[in-house]
N, C-alpha and C positions, 0 to 999 in steps of 0.2 A: 824735614818734610819742607818744601818748598812754600814760598809765598804766592797764593794765588794771581794769575797775571789780572792785567786790567780788563781782558775780557772776561775772564773769570769772575771777577770782581761785579762785573755788571751785570751778567746773568743771575747771580746771588742777589742782586739788589732787585733785581724784577721781580724774582720769586717770593723776596721780602715784601715786595710792595703789594704784591697780589694777595701773599697770604694776610698781611695787615688789615684789607677790606673785606675778604672774603670769610664767610664764615659766620659774622656776625646775625644773619637770617638763619642760622641752620646748616648751612652746608659750605664746608672749608673747601671745596672743593671749584667752586662756581660763584660769581659774583652774581647777586640777584640785581634787578633795576634800582632799588635803593642803595644798595652795595656800589653799582656802577656810578649812579649821580654822584653818589660821597666822593669815590676817586677821583672823579673828574672835577669836582668843584674844589676838592683839597689839591691834588696833584697837577692838575692843568687849570688852575683857577684862571691864567693868564686868558685863555682859550675860550672857557666859559663866560667870564665877566665881558668879554667882546663881543659875545653873539646878540645879535638883534632879534632871532628867533629863538623863542621860547621852546618851539618844539624841537629843536637841533638834537638834544641830547636823547631824546626818545628815537628819532631816527636812526641816530647812530646805533644805540642799543640795538636795534630792530635789524639794521644791516650787518652789524657783526654776531649776531647770535643766528647762525649758520645753519642750527639743527631747530631754530623756532622752538626751544624749549623754555624760553624765558628769561634765561640764565646764560652766563658767558663763563664757560671753562678757558683753562689756562691758554689752550691753542687760538680760542679766538680772543682773548685778550691780547694776546702776542700778535693778531693781526692789527689790531688799533695801534700799539708800538710800533710797528714795522711800517704800518702807513704814515705814521706821524714821523717817525726816523726818514723816511724816503722824501715827506713833503719839505721838511727841515732840509734836507740834503740837498735837493732839487734848488730851495730857494738860496742855499749857500752858494751853489753854483752858479746861480744866474747873477746872482751880486757881485763874485769875483769875476763875471765875465763882463760886466759892465764896466769893470775898473780898466779892462785894455782896451 
């Protein structure tokens, strides 16, 4: 059996992180608002600590919750991760363009 690729390890890691936070409020297939806030404050603490607006996490949760059920399923969670990855990539590209 071959070792997982870097991409496969990243996917496994995303699933593991989602599972680490989901289920504490009963449903291990979705993040409740409490679980989402716990995830954000732990895994993305640099982002949350730098926020001046106390309602930012509530608005993020509402925007990510596409079916308005008050919870984030794995696909909705991945929308957050994807959006953050795009923002980081764009920031990286902007920084590298300023060097030239």
